[in-house]
C-alpha positions as CSV (number, residue, x, y, z in Angstrom):
1,M,95.6,93.1,105.9
2,K,91.9,92.8,106.0
3,A,90.2,91.8,109.2
4,G,89.7,88.1,109.4
5,A,92.4,87.3,106.8
6,Q,94.9,86.2,109.5
7,G,94.7,86.1,113.3
8,L,95.5,84.4,116.5
9,Y,92.9,81.7,116.8
10,V,91.7,79.7,119.7
11,M,88.7,77.4,119.9
12,P,85.3,78.7,121.0
13,G,85.0,78.3,124.7
14,S,88.8,78.7,125.3
15,K,89.7,80.5,128.4
16,I,92.4,82.4,126.4
17,R,91.2,85.9,125.8
18,D,94.4,87.9,125.4
19,L,98.1,87.3,124.6
20,D,99.2,87.3,128.2
21,E,97.2,84.1,128.7
22,L,99.4,82.3,126.1
23,K,102.3,82.1,128.6
24,G,103.1,78.5,129.1
25,R,100.7,77.4,126.3
26,T,101.4,75.7,123.0
27,I,101.1,77.6,119.6
28,A,100.9,75.7,116.3
29,V,102.9,77.0,113.3
30,N,103.1,75.2,109.9
31,A,106.9,75.0,109.8
32,P,109.7,75.6,112.2
33,R,111.0,79.2,112.5
34,N,108.9,80.4,109.5
35,I,106.7,83.4,109.0
36,L,103.9,82.2,111.3
37,Y,106.5,81.8,114.1
38,L,107.8,85.3,113.3
39,L,104.3,86.7,113.5
40,A,103.5,85.1,116.8
41,A,106.9,85.8,118.3
42,S,106.5,89.5,117.2
43,A,103.0,89.8,118.6
44,L,104.1,88.3,121.9
45,A,107.2,90.4,122.2
46,S,105.3,93.6,121.3
47,N,103.1,92.8,124.3
48,G,105.9,92.2,126.7
49,I,105.8,88.4,126.5
50,P,109.1,86.7,125.6
51,P,108.5,84.0,122.9
52,S,110.4,81.6,125.1
53,Q,107.4,81.6,127.5
54,V,105.3,79.7,124.9
55,R,105.9,76.3,123.2
56,F,105.9,76.3,119.4
57,V,105.0,73.1,117.6
58,V,104.5,72.0,114.0
59,P,101.6,69.6,113.5
60,P,102.4,67.0,110.9
61,G,100.5,68.2,107.9
62,G,100.9,71.9,108.6
63,F,97.9,74.2,108.1
64,P,95.4,71.5,107.3
65,A,96.2,69.8,110.7
66,M,95.9,73.0,112.8
67,L,92.2,73.0,113.2
68,A,92.1,69.3,114.2
69,W,94.9,69.9,116.7
70,L,93.0,73.0,118.1
71,K,89.8,70.9,118.4
72,A,91.6,68.1,120.1
73,G,93.3,70.4,122.6
74,R,96.8,69.5,121.4
75,V,97.6,73.2,120.8
76,D,96.2,76.3,122.4
77,Q,96.5,78.7,119.4
78,G,97.3,78.7,115.7
79,A,98.2,81.3,113.1
80,T,98.5,85.2,113.3
81,S,98.4,88.6,111.4
82,S,99.6,92.0,110.3
83,F,102.7,91.1,108.3
84,P,103.4,91.1,104.6
85,V,103.9,87.4,104.0
86,Q,104.7,87.2,100.4
87,G,106.3,89.2,97.6
88,C,108.5,89.2,94.6
89,A,112.1,90.1,94.2
90,V,114.8,90.0,91.5
91,T,118.4,90.9,91.6
92,R,119.5,94.3,90.3
93,A,121.6,92.6,87.7
94,W,118.5,90.7,86.4
95,A,116.4,93.9,86.4
96,R,119.1,95.7,84.3
97,T,119.3,92.8,81.9
98,H,115.5,92.3,81.5
99,P,113.9,95.7,82.0
100,R,111.0,95.0,79.6
101,T,110.2,91.6,81.2
102,L,110.3,93.3,84.6
103,A,108.0,96.1,83.5
104,A,105.5,93.7,82.0
105,F,105.6,91.6,85.2
106,R,104.9,94.7,87.3
107,V,101.9,95.7,85.1
108,A,100.5,92.1,85.2
109,F,101.1,91.7,88.9
110,E,99.4,95.1,89.7
111,Q,96.5,94.2,87.5
112,G,96.1,91.0,89.3
113,Q,96.4,92.7,92.7
114,E,93.7,95.3,91.6
115,T,91.4,92.6,90.4
116,A,91.9,90.6,93.6
117,D,91.1,93.7,95.7
118,T,88.0,94.8,93.8
119,S,86.3,91.7,92.5
120,R,85.6,88.9,94.9
121,S,83.8,86.9,92.2
122,A,86.9,86.9,90.1
123,V,88.9,85.6,93.0
124,E,86.4,82.9,93.7
125,R,86.4,81.8,90.0
126,A,90.2,81.7,90.1
127,M,90.3,79.6,93.2
128,E,87.7,77.2,91.8
129,S,89.6,76.8,88.6
130,L,92.9,75.7,90.2
131,P,93.8,72.0,89.5
132,A,93.5,69.5,92.3
133,P,94.5,69.5,95.1
134,F,94.8,73.3,95.1
135,G,91.3,74.3,93.8
136,L,88.4,75.1,96.1
137,T,84.8,74.1,95.9
138,P,82.3,77.0,95.2
139,V,81.2,76.8,98.9
140,Q,84.8,77.0,100.1
141,A,85.6,79.9,97.7
142,A,82.5,81.8,98.8
143,V,83.4,81.7,102.5
144,I,87.2,82.0,102.6
145,A,88.5,85.2,104.2
146,L,90.5,87.2,101.6
147,D,93.5,89.3,102.4
148,S,94.2,92.8,101.0
149,Y,96.2,93.1,97.8
150,P,98.0,96.4,97.7
151,V,99.0,98.2,94.5
152,G,101.4,101.0,93.9
153,R,104.5,101.8,95.8
154,V,106.1,99.2,98.1
155,D,105.5,99.9,101.8
156,T,109.1,99.7,102.9
157,V,108.2,100.4,106.5
158,R,106.1,97.1,106.7
159,L,108.8,95.2,104.8
160,Q,111.4,96.5,107.2
161,R,109.3,95.2,110.1
162,V,109.7,91.7,108.6
163,A,113.5,92.1,108.2
164,D,113.8,93.5,111.8
165,V,111.7,90.6,113.3
166,M,113.8,88.1,111.3
167,H,116.9,89.6,112.9
168,Q,115.4,89.7,116.3
169,F,114.0,86.2,116.5
170,L,116.0,84.2,113.9
171,G,119.4,85.9,114.0
172,A,119.2,87.0,110.4
173,P,121.7,89.7,109.3
174,V,120.6,93.3,109.7
175,F,119.7,94.8,106.4
176,S,117.8,97.7,105.0
177,M,114.7,97.0,102.9
178,Q,115.1,100.4,101.3
179,S,118.3,99.2,99.6
180,M,116.3,96.4,97.9
181,V,113.5,98.5,96.5
182,T,113.8,100.0,93.1
183,S,111.6,102.8,91.8
184,H,108.8,102.1,89.4
185,G,110.1,102.8,86.1
């Protein structure tokens, strides 16, 4: 992920300067036990802090409410980073039945990823053209932090990290991401 795309955020002037200072504090996530929870729990645990030593809350309204809650002092931190947070998957049976559709999707998806990674102006235009309430104003589109949009082979190590954290913190079954990834064909 690119710097600034996601992170652990506190208000300017907060006394919190490192993860250890989150012990006993409140962290906002946009939904219970979701990817933001996993990211924060993983970051805490990786730094020797059991996630049980912080309080996770879901502000009504999710992401849009987080900044207001931070400003009001209702939470001490919101959001986090260094995780693949989205992707696409199909069953092997569907892939066998629809190989041309899957191949066309891969090409279109990678073209979109490449454009998003190399043309900020194209991304801004796309964000501005979305219908309400999803579209952004030109000012919002110009200042939003963009993520990275990888192309090529799937990074199974990063994806496995998500599966491992889901098992560790949510009790999801253990499984191998490698078994889910097919070769580009």
